[in-house]
Structure formats: C-alpha cells, structure tokens
C-alpha positions in Angstrom: 103.4 293.8 58.7 105.6 291.8 61.1 105.6 292.6 64.7 109.3 293.5 64.5 108.9 296.2 61.8 106.0 298.0 64.0 108.2 297.9 67.1 111.0 299.4 65.0 108.7 302.3 63.7 107.5 302.8 67.3 111.2 303.5 68.2 111.8 306.0 65.6 108.7 307.8 66.3 109.6 308.2 69.9 113.2 309.4 68.8 111.8 312.2 66.5 109.5 313.5 69.0 112.4 313.9 71.4 114.7 315.4 68.7 111.7 317.9 68.0 111.4 318.7 71.6 115.0 319.3 71.8 115.0 321.7 68.8 111.9 323.6 70.1 113.8 324.1 73.4 116.9 325.3 71.5 115.0 327.4 69.3 113.2 329.0 72.1 116.6 329.4 74.0 118.4 331.5 71.1 115.0 333.3 70.5 114.2 331.8 67.0 110.5 331.2 68.1 108.7 333.2 70.4 106.9 332.2 73.6 103.5 332.1 71.9 104.6 329.5 69.4 106.9 327.6 71.6 104.5 326.7 74.5 101.8 325.1 72.2 104.4 323.5 70.0 106.1 322.1 73.0 103.2 320.8 74.6 101.9 319.1 71.5 105.2 317.4 70.9 105.4 316.4 74.7 101.5 315.1 74.6 102.5 313.2 71.5 105.7 311.7 73.1 104.1 310.8 76.2 101.4 309.0 74.3 103.9 307.2 72.4 105.8 306.1 75.4 102.6 305.0 77.3 101.8 303.1 74.0 105.0 301.8 74.5 104.9 300.9 77.9 101.6 299.0 77.4 103.4 297.2 74.6 106.3 296.3 77.1 103.7 295.2 79.6 102.0 292.7 77.3 105.4 291.6 76.0 105.9 291.0 79.9 102.8 289.4 80.6 103.2 287.2 77.5 106.8 286.2 78.6 105.5 285.6 81.8 102.7 283.4 80.6 105.3 281.6 78.4 107.7 281.2 81.3 104.5 279.5 83.3 103.9 277.1 80.3 107.7 276.3 80.2 107.9 275.8 84.0 104.8 273.5 83.6 106.4 271.5 81.0 109.6 271.3 82.9 107.4 269.8 85.8 105.8 267.6 83.7 109.2 266.7 82.2 110.3 266.0 85.7 107.4 264.0 86.9 107.8 262.0 83.6 111.6 261.3 84.5 110.7 260.6 87.9 108.1 258.1 86.9 110.6 256.4 84.4 113.1 256.4 87.1 110.9 254.9 89.6 109.5 252.4 86.9 113.3 251.6 86.3 114.2 251.3 90.1 111.2 248.8 90.4 112.0 246.8 87.3 115.7 246.8 88.6 114.6 245.6 92.2 112.4 243.1 90.7 115.1 241.5 88.5 117.4 241.4 91.4 114.9 240.1 93.6 113.9 237.5 91.0 117.8 236.8 90.5 118.1 236.3 94.3 115.4 233.9 94.6 116.5 231.9 91.8 119.9 231.9 92.9 118.3 230.8 96.5 116.2 228.2 94.7 119.3 226.7 93.1 121.2 226.7 96.2 118.4 224.7 97.8 118.2 222.4 95.1 122.0 222.1 95.1 121.9 221.4 99.0 119.0 218.8 98.3 121.0 217.1 95.6 124.2 217.0 97.7 122.3 215.8 100.8 120.5 212.8 98.8 124.1 212.0 97.0 125.6 211.8 100.3 122.6 209.9 101.9 123.0 207.7 98.8 126.8 207.2 99.1 126.5 206.4 102.9 123.8 203.8 101.8 125.8 202.1 99.3 129.0 202.2 101.8 126.6 200.9 104.6 125.3 198.1 102.1 128.8 197.1 101.2 130.0 196.7 104.9 126.7 194.8 105.7 127.4 192.6 102.7 131.0 192.1 103.4 130.2 191.4 107.2 127.2 189.0 106.2 129.5 187.0 103.6 132.2 186.8 106.7 129.8 185.6 109.2 128.0 183.1 106.9 131.3 181.5 106.1 131.6 180.6 109.6 128.3 179.1 110.3 126.8 175.8 108.9 123.0 176.3 110.0 120.5 173.7 110.4 117.6 175.7 109.6 117.2 179.1 107.8 119.2 182.0 109.6 116.9 184.9 110.9 117.5 188.2 109.1 119.8 190.8 110.5 117.8 193.8 109.5 115.5 196.5 111.3 115.4 195.7 115.2 117.9 192.8 114.9 121.4 193.4 115.5 123.3 194.3 112.1 125.8 191.9 110.4 128.8 194.6 111.0 127.7 194.6 114.7 127.7 191.0 114.9 131.1 190.5 113.3 133.4 192.3 116.2 131.5 190.1 118.7 131.7 186.8 117.0 135.7 187.7 116.5 136.0 188.2 120.2 134.1 184.8 120.9 136.2 183.1 118.5 139.6 184.8 119.9 138.9 184.6 123.7 136.6 181.7 123.8 134.5 183.4 126.8 132.7 180.9 129.3 129.4 183.1 129.5 127.9 185.5 127.1 125.0 187.7 128.1 122.7 189.5 125.9 120.5 192.2 127.1 117.6 191.4 124.7 117.1 188.4 122.4 116.7 187.3 118.7 118.5 186.9 115.6 121.8 187.6 117.4 121.0 184.9 119.9 121.0 182.4 116.9 124.0 183.9 115.0 126.2 184.0 118.1 124.7 180.7 119.1 126.4 178.7 116.6 129.8 180.3 117.2 129.4 179.8 120.9 128.5 176.2 120.3 131.8 175.6 118.5 134.0 177.5 121.3 132.0 175.7 124.4 130.6 179.2 125.4 127.1 179.6 127.0 124.7 182.5 125.8 122.2 183.8 128.6 119.6 186.2 126.6 117.6 188.1 129.1 114.1 189.3 127.5 111.5 191.4 129.2 108.7 190.7 127.0 107.2 187.4 127.5 105.8 187.1 124.0 109.2 187.7 122.4 110.9 185.4 124.7 108.7 182.6 123.4 109.5 183.5 119.8 113.3 183.8 120.5 113.1 180.3 122.5 111.2 178.7 119.2 113.7 180.2 117.1 116.7 178.9 119.1 115.1 175.4 119.5 114.4 175.5 115.8 118.4 175.8 115.2 119.1 172.9 117.8 120.8 175.6 120.0 118.8 175.2 123.5 121.6 173.6 125.0 123.8 176.5 124.0 121.4 179.4 124.4 119.1 180.2 127.6 116.2 182.8 126.8 115.4 184.2 130.1 112.2 186.1 130.9 113.0 188.9 132.9 110.5 191.3 133.2 111.6 195.1 134.2 111.6 196.3 137.6 113.0 199.3 139.1 116.5 199.5 139.8 117.9 202.3 141.9 121.4 204.0 142.2 121.4 206.6 144.6 118.8 209.1 143.7 118.3 208.1 140.2 116.0 204.8 139.3 115.5 202.9 136.0 113.2 200.1 134.6 115.7 197.2 134.3 115.6 193.5 133.9 114.9 191.8 137.2 117.8 190.8 139.0 117.1 187.3 139.9 117.7 186.5 136.2 121.3 187.3 136.7 122.1 186.5 140.1 123.8 183.0 139.1 126.1 184.6 136.5 129.5 184.7 136.7 133.0 185.0 134.3 130.9 186.8 131.9 133.3 187.3 129.3 131.1 188.9 126.7 128.2 191.5 127.3 126.1 192.6 124.4 123.6 195.5 125.6 120.6 196.1 123.1 118.1 196.7 125.7 115.9 197.3 127.4 114.0 199.6 124.8 114.5 203.4 125.0 110.8 203.8 125.5 111.3 202.6 129.1 112.9 205.8 130.1 116.1 207.9 129.9 119.3 206.1 129.5 117.5 203.0 129.5 120.8 200.6 128.9 122.8 202.4 131.5 122.1 199.8 134.4 123.8 196.9 132.3 127.3 198.0 133.2 127.4 198.9 137.0 125.0 195.6 137.6 127.1 192.9 135.4 130.5 194.1 135.4 131.1 192.7 139.1 130.0 189.5 137.4 132.5 189.8 134.5 135.5 187.8 134.1 139.0 189.7 134.2 139.2 189.8 130.5 135.7 191.3 129.0 134.1 193.1 126.1 131.3 195.0 126.4 129.4 196.0 123.2 126.6 198.8 123.1 124.5 198.7 120.2 122.9 201.6 118.6 125.2 204.4 119.7 124.3 206.8 116.8 121.3 207.5 118.7 121.5 210.5 121.4 120.4 208.4 124.3 122.9 205.2 123.6 125.4 207.7 123.1 124.9 209.2 126.5 125.0 206.0 128.0 128.5 205.2 126.4 129.8 208.7 127.4 128.7 208.2 131.2 129.9 204.4 131.0 133.6 206.1 130.0 133.4 208.3 132.8 132.4 206.2 135.5 134.4 203.2 134.2 137.7 204.3 133.5 139.2 200.8 133.7 137.6 200.0 130.4 139.0 201.3 127.2 136.2 202.3 124.7 136.6 202.1 121.1 135.5 204.2 118.5 131.9 204.0 116.8 131.4 201.3 114.4 128.5 200.1 112.0 125.9 201.7 110.4 123.9 202.0 113.7 127.0 202.6 116.0 128.6 199.9 118.1 130.8 201.0 121.0 133.1 198.3 122.7 134.7 198.6 125.9 137.4 196.2 126.8 139.2 195.3 130.3 142.1 192.9 129.4 143.2 190.1 131.9 146.9 191.7 132.2 
C-alpha cells in the first residue's frame, strides 16, 4: 500500500472521530443519550481521536525530519556544486591568465626579435653606406696620387679615406705653407704626396718613439722625407689655468708658423680626459690667417666634448657638421 493512501486513511479516521464526538455532544445536549452513556462514549472517542492526532503528529515529525535531512543533503550537494563551479572558474581563470601571459611573452619576444632585426638592418645599412663612402673617397684619392711604393691602408687607427678627402681638397685649394699632424702614420704618406705637389711641408708630431721610427721608415720608403718631418715629441704636462693635460713637448712646435692646416688625431684618449683639447689653444697663434683645423673621431664622446669646447672658446672659427664614419669636425678661419 502506498504512503499516500495511508496518509489519506489517517485523515479520514481523524475526521470520523471528530464527527462522532460532535454527534455525541449534540445527542447529549438534546438529551437523546444520558450521562451514563455519554461520558464513556465521549471519552473513548476523544482518546481515539487524540491517539490518531498523536500518530499524525509523529508522522508529521518524521516527515519533517526526513525533509530536514533531504534539505541538508540538497544543501550539501549545492555546496559541492558551488565548490566545483568555483574550482572550474579558478581553473578557467588560471588557464586564461596563463594564455594571456604566454601571449604577452610571445609578443614581447617577437618585439625583441623585430627590434634586433631592425637594429641589425640599420647597422648593415650604415655599414653599406660607410663602405660606399670609403670606397668613393678612396677612389678619388687614389686618382690624385702616383705612389712610389705600396700605399699604407686607411683602416683601424689610421685616418679613414673619407676623413682624408676634405683635408686633401683643402691642401689642393689653398696650398698651405705648413701642415701639422698631431699623430703620424698612413695619413702622413697620403697627404705627403699631395703636399709634394703643392710645395707644402708636413710636420707630424709623434709621442711614441717606436711609432715615430715606423712612420719615418714609411715616409722614407715613399721618398717623402723632404716633405714630411716626423718629430718625436714625448708627452709633457701642459697647464691652462687650474687644468692640466699631457700633450706634446712644446719645443717640437716652437719653430712653427703659418700653419694652414692642422689635423688633430692625437694624443690617445688614454692619456687623460679631453686629451686633444690643447692642440688649438697652443697652435692657433702659430696658424696663418686662413687655416682649417680638422678634429678626428668626433663621434666619440671625448672628442665631441673637445669640439664643443673649441666652438665655445674660439668663436672666430666656423665649425662644420660632423662628417665621415668616425666623425670629422672642421673649423675654418678665413683670411678675409
């Protein structure tokens, strides 16, 4: 028999007992039954009805307990579902965060690679441009010279071809009486051939005895000893106010005058800060009215600072823009 049918019959029994009790009360009220019959009958009906009510309450209590247990189970299942959903949500967030992080890392890596490629491309472009400029300058210079021995290379520490070209152009155009080099080597020979044509004299100052001998031998091999004078001028302290530098010994330049071109490619930067600065304040008083001063390596910080200081301290000289792959600043004073 189903639980629903049992519950229906319990409800009917309670209703019948209630009806019987009501009928007894009415019969007693209308004196249909006497007190001797009414009291026992009513008590029996009341006890039976009370028992049924008790049973009904017990049933309701059990139902309530079952419902409470069911509610607890449902809540437990809901909590489990919620935890599962939270776990899935965290897993999804973690996966999404991982994907975003991986995508960002991939993008950053690609940007670095693109930057590297762009940097290499720009470096290659500069190399091609510089190579073309050096080749073009070398061809122009080589056409002006008929060497008597193999020409020294214009690479590494030597003056580059694109630095020599504007100096040789100045020599051919102005035919300076005296040309002074701070440093010696390949440039002494290349400019020596042009100075031989214009009747100019080159004085090359060299602080290192070994390199002075090498430069003299190189000049002699090209038959330019009458044109190029390589002078050993070891470094000595030179002071200007409270500042001091290591520069070429002054007795090596005491006889110089009418300098029409000054090429500053020394002393080496290792001798001290702004190592090439003294050249202009020392030699400018010995220069001709028309003179060009060339400062090499001005793409380097130290030489760039020297150039800026010269421009500020000697406003009578007009400075050109940087030129050449290593940087060459030109300061010109015109006779007019």
